[in-house]
C-alpha positions, 0 to 999 in steps of 0.5 A: 745823173748817175743812177745806182744801176749805172754805178754798179755797172761801172764799179762792179759788185756792190759789196759792203765795206766789211766784205772788202775788209774780209777779202783784204784780210785773207789776201784776196785782191780782185780788181773790178775796175775797167778803164778807157785807154787811147792807142796812139798808133791805131788812133782809137780807144780801147777798154782795159781790164785785169783778170784777178782774184782767187779764194780761200775755202770760206770766201772768194772773189774773181773778176775775168773778161770775155768778148761781147758775144761771151767768147774767150779772148786773148790777154795782152800779158800775164802778171806775176803777183808777189803772192797768190789771189791777186792780179793774173792777166791784162786785157785790152780790146775795143769792147769787153764784158766783165764777169764779177763773182763773189762767193761766201761758202756756198752762196754766190753773187754774180754781175755781168757788165758790158763796157765800150767807148760811146760814139762821139764826134771825131776828135773828141774823147768818148765816155766809157759806156757801162751796162749791166747785162745780168745781176744775181745777188742771191745765188747758191751752189750745193757743190763744194768746188774748193773741196770734195766736189772739185772735179765739177769745177768748170762744169757748173754754175750757181742757181740765182733767184729773185727776191720773190723766188723766181729763177734768174737765167744767165744769158746762154752766151755767157754761161761758159765764162761764168763756169770758169769764173765760178771755178776761179772763185773756188781756186784755193789759192789762185795763181793763174788766169782762168778765162783769158787765153794766150794768143794775139790780143786785138789791136795791140802793138809790138815793142821793138828796140830802135838803133838810129845808126850803127855807131850809136851806143844807145837805143830807144824803145819804139812801137810798131803795129803788130802786123809789121812787127 
């Protein structure tokens, strides 16, 4: 049976419905969902996510992704939304770490989760394994990164505390990613990705046009492995 923690690991920050409505009403559309996809050529499963979100001065939400060790990884391609504060880039990788941040004023919530296909016998479809790495629901950052303190954006993270007042430490390997996600959740308005980088995404294929012969007047799309493109 799926526990509440399992549900949070799969879905992202457990925000109340009124918060979702507020974000939608001001045009902030973060996409915390991750999915398991199959690569036909590589014959393996990968995890897919979308870096997305943005902010207005009073509220923001942002979702980005990192490698398993917290390192910056390459996106598959960028996305041009109709407006701002929406989808920015797609990422696929054998495993992903999701950084999900919500801000209301100077109060913050942070969820870091790990996602990968679980091990199964050959020929069977695996389940997506989701695990909570860090969760901080009572965070605070005095600096107004969307306003007078914007020069600090990308250099600071909120402080998080337990209900008993004890400080919760973000794992060191993920601090750089959280710094950029904190910057992003104060980006007013946001029209670009903050942590996923340009480069060759892990294990992707390149798309080419195949012409069966010189006399054919049509073409069909095909795929070839990236190292043979």
